[in-house]
C-alpha positions in Angstrom: 0.0 0.0 0.0 1.4 3.4 -0.9 1.9 6.2 1.5 -0.7 8.3 -0.2 -3.3 5.6 0.2 -2.5 5.3 3.9 -3.0 9.1 4.4 -6.5 9.0 2.9 -7.7 5.9 4.7 -9.2 7.8 7.6 -12.0 5.4 8.5 -9.7 2.4 8.6 -7.6 4.2 11.2 -10.8 5.3 13.0 -12.0 1.7 13.6 -8.5 0.5 14.4 -8.2 3.3 17.1 -11.4 2.0 18.8 -11.2 -1.8 18.6 -7.5 -2.8 17.8 -5.4 -1.7 20.8 -2.7 -4.1 19.6 -2.3 -1.9 16.5 -1.3 1.2 18.5 2.3 0.3 17.8 1.7 1.3 14.2 0.3 4.6 15.3 3.4 5.2 17.5 5.8 4.9 14.5 3.7 7.0 12.1 4.7 10.6 11.4 3.3 13.3 13.8 1.9 15.1 10.7 -0.3 12.2 9.8 -1.6 11.9 13.3 -2.4 15.6 13.4 -4.2 15.4 10.1 -6.2 12.5 11.5 -7.2 14.7 14.5 -8.3 17.6 12.2 -10.5 15.2 10.2 -11.9 13.6 13.3 -13.0 17.1 14.7 -14.3 18.1 11.3 -16.6 15.1 11.0 -17.7 15.5 14.6 -18.6 19.2 14.0 -20.3 18.4 10.7 -22.7 16.0 12.4 -23.2 18.1 15.6 -23.8 21.3 13.6 -26.8 19.6 11.9 -28.5 18.9 15.2 -27.7 22.3 16.7 -29.0 24.0 13.5 -32.2 21.9 13.9 -32.7 23.1 17.5 -32.0 26.7 16.6 -34.4 26.6 13.6 -37.0 24.9 15.9 -36.6 27.7 18.5 -36.9 30.3 15.7 -40.1 28.8 14.4 -41.5 28.7 18.0 -40.5 32.3 18.5 -42.2 33.2 15.2 -45.3 31.4 16.2 -45.4 33.2 19.6 -44.8 36.5 17.8 -47.6 35.9 15.4 -50.2 34.3 17.6 -49.6 35.1 21.2 -48.1 38.6 21.3 -50.4 41.6 21.2 -49.9 44.3 18.6 -46.8 46.4 19.0 -45.1 49.2 17.2 -41.6 50.8 17.2 -41.0 54.5 16.6 -38.2 56.9 17.5 -36.3 54.4 19.6 -39.3 53.3 21.7 -41.3 50.1 21.7 -45.0 50.3 22.5 -46.9 47.1 23.4 -50.7 47.1 23.5 -50.8 45.4 26.8 -50.9 46.8 30.3 -49.8 43.6 31.9 -46.2 42.2 31.5 -45.9 39.2 29.1 -43.9 36.2 30.3 -42.8 33.5 27.9 -41.6 30.2 29.4 -41.2 28.2 26.1 -37.4 28.7 25.9 -36.2 27.8 29.4 -33.7 25.3 28.0 -32.2 27.7 25.5 -32.5 31.4 26.2 -34.4 31.2 29.5 -37.4 33.2 30.6 -38.5 36.1 28.4 -40.3 39.0 30.1 -41.8 41.8 28.1 -42.9 45.0 29.8 -42.8 48.3 28.1 -44.6 50.2 31.0 -41.9 50.1 33.7 -39.1 52.4 34.4 -35.4 51.7 34.8 -35.7 51.6 38.6 -38.3 48.9 38.4 -36.1 46.5 36.5 -34.6 44.8 39.5 -37.9 43.2 40.5 -37.7 41.0 37.3 -34.2 39.9 38.0 -35.4 37.9 40.9 -38.0 36.1 38.8 -35.3 34.7 36.4 -34.0 31.3 37.4 -30.6 31.5 39.0 -29.2 28.8 36.7 -30.7 30.2 33.5 -30.3 33.3 31.5 -33.2 35.5 30.8 -34.3 38.4 28.5 -36.1 41.6 29.6 -37.7 43.5 26.7 -38.3 47.1 27.9 -39.5 50.3 26.3 -36.2 51.5 24.9 -33.9 48.5 25.2 -33.6 44.8 25.8 -31.4 43.3 28.6 -29.8 39.9 28.7 -29.4 38.6 32.2 -27.0 35.8 33.2 -25.4 34.4 36.3 -22.2 33.8 34.4 -19.2 36.2 34.0 -21.2 38.1 31.3 -23.6 39.3 33.9 -26.0 42.0 32.5 -25.8 43.2 28.9 -28.1 46.0 27.5 -28.8 46.7 23.9 -30.6 49.9 22.9 -33.1 49.6 20.1 -31.6 52.5 18.3 -28.2 50.7 18.0 -29.9 47.5 16.8 -31.9 49.0 14.0 -29.2 51.5 12.9 -27.5 49.2 10.5 -30.8 48.3 8.9 -31.8 51.9 8.3 -35.2 51.3 10.0 -36.9 54.1 11.9 -40.3 52.5 12.7 -42.2 49.2 12.2 -45.3 47.4 13.5 -46.0 43.8 14.3 -47.5 43.2 10.9 -44.4 44.6 9.2 -42.2 42.1 11.2 -44.5 39.2 10.2 -44.5 40.2 6.5 -40.7 40.5 6.6 -40.2 37.1 8.1 -42.5 35.4 5.7 -40.7 37.0 2.7 -37.3 35.7 3.8 -35.5 32.9 2.0 -35.7 30.2 4.6 -33.2 27.9 3.0 -30.5 30.5 2.9 -31.1 31.3 6.5 -30.7 27.6 7.5 -27.5 27.3 5.5 -26.1 30.5 7.1 -27.0 29.2 10.6 -25.4 25.8 9.8 -22.2 27.5 8.5 -21.9 29.8 11.5 -22.5 26.9 13.9 -19.9 24.7 12.2 -17.2 27.4 12.4 -18.1 28.2 16.0 -18.2 24.5 17.1 -15.0 23.6 15.2 -13.0 26.4 17.0 -14.5 25.5 20.4 -14.0 21.7 20.1 -10.6 22.0 18.4 -9.3 23.9 21.4 -11.0 21.6 23.9 -9.9 18.3 22.3 -6.4 19.6 21.6 -6.0 20.3 25.3 -7.2 16.8 26.2 -4.7 15.4 23.6 -1.8 17.3 25.2 -2.7 16.0 28.6 -3.0 12.4 27.3 0.3 12.7 25.4 2.0 13.7 28.7 0.4 10.7 30.4 1.5 8.4 27.5 5.1 9.7 27.8 5.1 9.2 31.6 3.6 5.7 31.4 6.2 4.7 28.8 9.0 5.8 31.1 7.6 3.8 33.9 7.2 0.8 31.6 10.9 1.2 30.5 10.2 1.5 26.8 11.0 5.2 26.7 8.8 6.6 23.9 9.7 10.0 22.6 7.1 12.8 22.8 6.1 12.5 19.1 5.0 8.8 19.4 3.3 9.6 22.7 1.3 12.4 20.9 0.3 10.0 18.1 -0.9 7.5 20.6 -2.9 10.2 22.5 -4.5 11.4 19.3 -5.9 8.0 18.4 -6.9 7.2 22.0 -9.3 10.1 22.0 -11.3 8.6 19.2 -13.8 6.5 21.2 -14.4 9.4 23.8 -15.1 11.8 20.9 -17.6 9.3 19.4 -19.4 8.8 22.7 -19.5 12.6 23.2 -21.1 12.9 19.7 -23.8 10.4 20.6 -24.4 12.0 24.0 -24.8 15.5 22.5 -27.3 14.3 19.9 -29.4 12.4 22.5 -29.3 15.4 24.8 -30.4 17.8 22.1 -33.2 15.6 20.9 -34.5 14.3 24.3 -33.0 16.5 27.0 -31.4 13.4 28.6 -28.4 14.2 30.7 -25.6 12.2 32.3 -24.3 13.9 35.4 -20.7 12.6 35.3 -20.3 12.2 31.6 -17.2 14.4 31.5 -15.5 12.2 34.1 -16.4 9.1 32.0 -15.1 10.8 28.9 -11.7 11.5 30.5 -11.5 8.0 32.2 -12.0 6.2 28.9 -9.3 8.1 27.2 -6.9 7.5 30.1 -7.6 3.8 30.0 -7.0 3.7 26.3 -3.6 5.4 26.7 -2.4 3.2 29.5 -3.5 0.0 27.8 -2.0 1.0 24.5 1.4 1.7 26.1 1.3 -1.7 27.8 0.4 -3.4 24.5 3.3 -1.6 22.8 5.6 -2.8 25.6 4.3 -6.4 25.2 4.9 -6.3 21.4 8.4 -4.9 22.0 9.3 -7.7 24.4 7.9 -10.4 22.0 9.9 -9.0 19.1 13.0 -9.0 21.3 12.4 -12.7 22.2 11.9 -13.5 18.5 15.2 -11.8 17.6 17.0 -13.7 20.3 15.6 -17.0 19.1 16.5 -16.2 15.5 20.0 -15.3 16.4 20.4 -18.5 18.4 19.1 -20.6 15.6 21.4 -18.9 13.1 24.4 -19.6 15.4 23.4 -23.2 15.7 23.1 -23.7 11.9 26.5 -22.0 11.5 28.2 -24.5 13.9 26.6 -27.5 12.2 27.9 -26.3 8.8 31.4 -25.8 10.2 31.4 -29.4 11.7 30.2 -30.9 8.5 32.9 -29.1 6.5 35.6 -30.4 8.9 34.4 -34.0 8.5 34.0 -34.0 4.7 37.2 -32.3 3.5 38.0 -33.5 0.0 41.4 -35.2 -0.7 42.1 -32.7 -3.5 42.8 -30.1 -0.8 45.9 -32.1 0.3 47.2 -32.8 -3.3 49.0 -30.4 -5.4 47.6 -30.0 -8.9 49.8 -31.4 -11.7 51.7 -28.9 -13.5 50.7 -28.7 -17.1 53.4 -29.2 -19.7 54.6 -26.3 -21.6 53.7 -26.3 -25.4 57.5 -26.4 -26.4 58.1 -29.5 -24.3 55.1 -31.2 -25.8 56.3 -30.4 -29.3 59.9 -31.8 -28.7 58.5 -34.9 -27.1 56.3 -35.6 -30.2 59.3 -35.1 -32.6 61.5 -37.4 -30.5 58.9 -40.1 -30.6 58.5 -39.7 -34.4 62.3 -40.0 -34.9 62.5 -43.2 -32.8 59.8 -44.7 -34.9 61.7 -44.0 -38.2 64.8 -45.6 -36.8 63.0 -48.7 -35.9 61.7 -49.0 -39.5 65.2 -48.8 -40.9 66.6 -51.5 -38.6 68.4 -49.1 -36.5 67.7 -49.4 -32.8 67.5 -46.6 -30.6 70.9 -47.6 -29.1 72.7 -48.4 -32.5 75.3 -46.0 -33.6 74.5 -43.8 -36.5 77.2 -45.4 -38.8 79.7 -48.4 -38.6 83.4 -47.7 -38.0 85.6 -48.8 -41.0 88.8 -50.6 -39.8 92.1 -49.2 -40.9 94.4 -51.2 -43.1 
């Protein structure tokens, strides 16, 4: 498999990260860049799915708000920075306790009378006060109380006055699809930034834990492999968090100690993954030792066999080949001896007889 194919095979790594703890050794030796890209894709897929359900809830609240505006609210009008409501009694809307809290509309009170409504808002929720010249957001968080004057809100729209019917006509003329797409895009960007920071902080803590556990286990992983292990160990907690958020948005079901469970699962994954890496490391060392011993044994057997079966040719010197000149002289001598035999002259006979002197 090519490196390019491995980079694009996100879902294979996703399922390996959840169910194959013995494969974490492969994650430990991969490049940190690949692990970081996996993290970015994981958060992106998480936010793509979550943004759908958040958009659904926002759209549902907007539709409910529009229904209340159209059916339940009395006629109202806005002119010269003041809102007039055709109702002497304050209007309290409880339909948005789980999202924006209690909404109280009273255009007949003064600034000094606002405090009496602050006590009516649940301490654990935020609330909205709609007054004659401004709206006030109340919260028990660090934001506290925030006021928005109507003149500032309508300034960018170049609107000086409107009535309830004008608002209804404007809402009904809007392109609903484009609004939904805009809400989804805004939610995706917002959630991606929030969850990227949150998950990255978890990954950093897990990488430190992985590095520390590896030192205790005496396999001494560097920080880069520890970071890769931490990134993949966060996969199952992210998946469980995705399921929990969806169930919570749709049904309101809550788990009190879910964040503790989220962290505990990721810690268990890191510790078990490091121990599995150590086990694989020890097994490989044992295999290498056995392989080396087997190799040494075969080498000794080969040496003993060579010592017993030494060929005799090693102890004999090879015959020297006769030189071509010697071979030629030998052939001539044999030929001459043959001619002499034919003439009756032996090899030992003199070449001629000696004639006696008179």
